[in-house]
N, C-alpha and C positions, 0 to 999 in steps of 0.2 A: 503494499498500498507505498504511497508516492506521503509526503506530508506534505501540506505548504507551511515554505517555511514563512508569511504575516499572517497564518491564522489565527485567529483574537481564542483568549481560553471556551466561549461561547459559543462560538458556531461548528456546524459538525466536524468542521473541515479540521478545523481543533481539537476538536474534544478528547482525541485520543492520544496524540502529541503534546497533550496538558496533561492527561489523567496521571503520567510517572508524577509532576509533578504534588497532588496530594500527598507522600509520603515524606514530599519535604519540608513539611507546613504543618503545625499546630496552629489550633487558636488562642495560647497565650504565644508563644513565638516562632518567630518565623527568621532562618538564614538570612541579611541581606547584605554580606561578603562572599559573593561568586567567584573564586578561583577560575582561571583561565589560562587551559596550556595550551601550546604550540607544539607536534610533534612532525620530521619530517616523515614518519610514515603513522600518520593521525587512527586508521584504521587496524592497524598493528597495536596502536599504542588502546587502544579500547578493548582488543580481545583480553590483549598483557593484563592488561588491571582490572580487571574483572578473574580471566584466572588467578591474579600474583595476590590480590590485597581486595580484592569481594567486593571491587564495585560490581552497581547491575545498572544496563546499559539504558537510559528511559530512552533514549531516539537519535536519528544522525541525518543528517541533511546533507548531501542524500546518502538514501539510502545506501547506493551499491557504488564503485568507482573509486578510483583511487585516491579524488583526493577529497574531504569531508571539510565542510563548513562551518558545521557547527554541531554543536554532539550533548550530552546534559548524561552522566552518571553519576549516578542514586549510591551515595556509603550510608545506610541508616540512615537519618535525620536530613544528611546534610546533604548539597552537589558541588557539583565540579562543572568545569564545562573544554570543552576540547577542540581544534580544528586541526588542519595543515597550517602549516606556514607557507606563508604569501609575501609576496611579493607588495602588495599593496598594506602593507600591516610591517616597514622595514623594524620599526622600534618592536617587535617580539620575533622572539628564534627558540627553538630545542636550543636543550647545553648542550647536544649532540653538535652543532654548527658550530655553537659559542666556545667550546670545548670547558664550561665550569656554569654551572648552577647559580644563579644570582637572586635565587626568591627558597626559602621551602614550603612545605605545609605539613603543620598538626593536626593530627587528625586523634580526637576519642575514640577507642575501642573499646569492649568492655573484660574483655579476654586479651589482652595484650601478647602470651606467652604463644596463646593457642592461636592467632593473627600471624605471628610472627612464625611457628611453624608449615605454614600455609604460606605466606612470602617466598620461603625457605625452599621452600619441596620450588616453586614454581618457580627459581631461579633468581628470585630478586638480587641485589647488590645487599649487601647488609654493611653495613659504616660500620658500628656498635650494635649491640646482642643486643639484650635483655636485660635491664637495668634496676634500682632503684634507685630515685634521688635523695638528694636532704630534704626534697621539698614535701618531699612522701609519695610522689608520682615513681609509675612504672613505666618503659617507654624501649624503644630500639630507635634504630636510625636505617633507612635504606634508601638506596639508589633504585627508579625506574629504567627500563631498556633504553632511553632518549637519557638518563641521566639527572632525571627533576628529581630534587633532595625534597625524602619523606621523612615525617615521623613519629609512628603510632605512637600510643600510650592512656595508662585512663587516666590524666588531669582531665578534669572537667569542672574547667572557672563558671565561680556563679556570678553566672550577671546579673540577681536582683544586687547584689551585699558591688558590686563592680571589678570583681577582683577572683 
């Protein structure tokens, strides 16, 4: 089924496109910062992120072909956006191209050790194994298939108190 990239949530064409977003929204809290990642091979990245880190693909536009204009993946109640590197966005690139990562994503997971095992078995480059921090969190660090840095841990800030 082809998705209309401009369909609104209420339109028939947009209903299936936006259905996956309900997993990322609750009545009380809604994610308001959405990381956007660029990959040289976005299709491979989508498959890899789902297999290694447990993401679920919400949608991808277009659905087939080498180029990915826009895709959304969820993990628990959170969402990331990604797509293919493209020349009309000179400020965004894959760490694979740059030779360095310019940011890292920190993601809450309820069971750090279980998540670590999944990522490790899927071939994620582990940069630091699970460890207990001095601020009461358990976390590990990994790079994805093109070098984006990820931290997975059980630290969950209290947004009501600001920290």
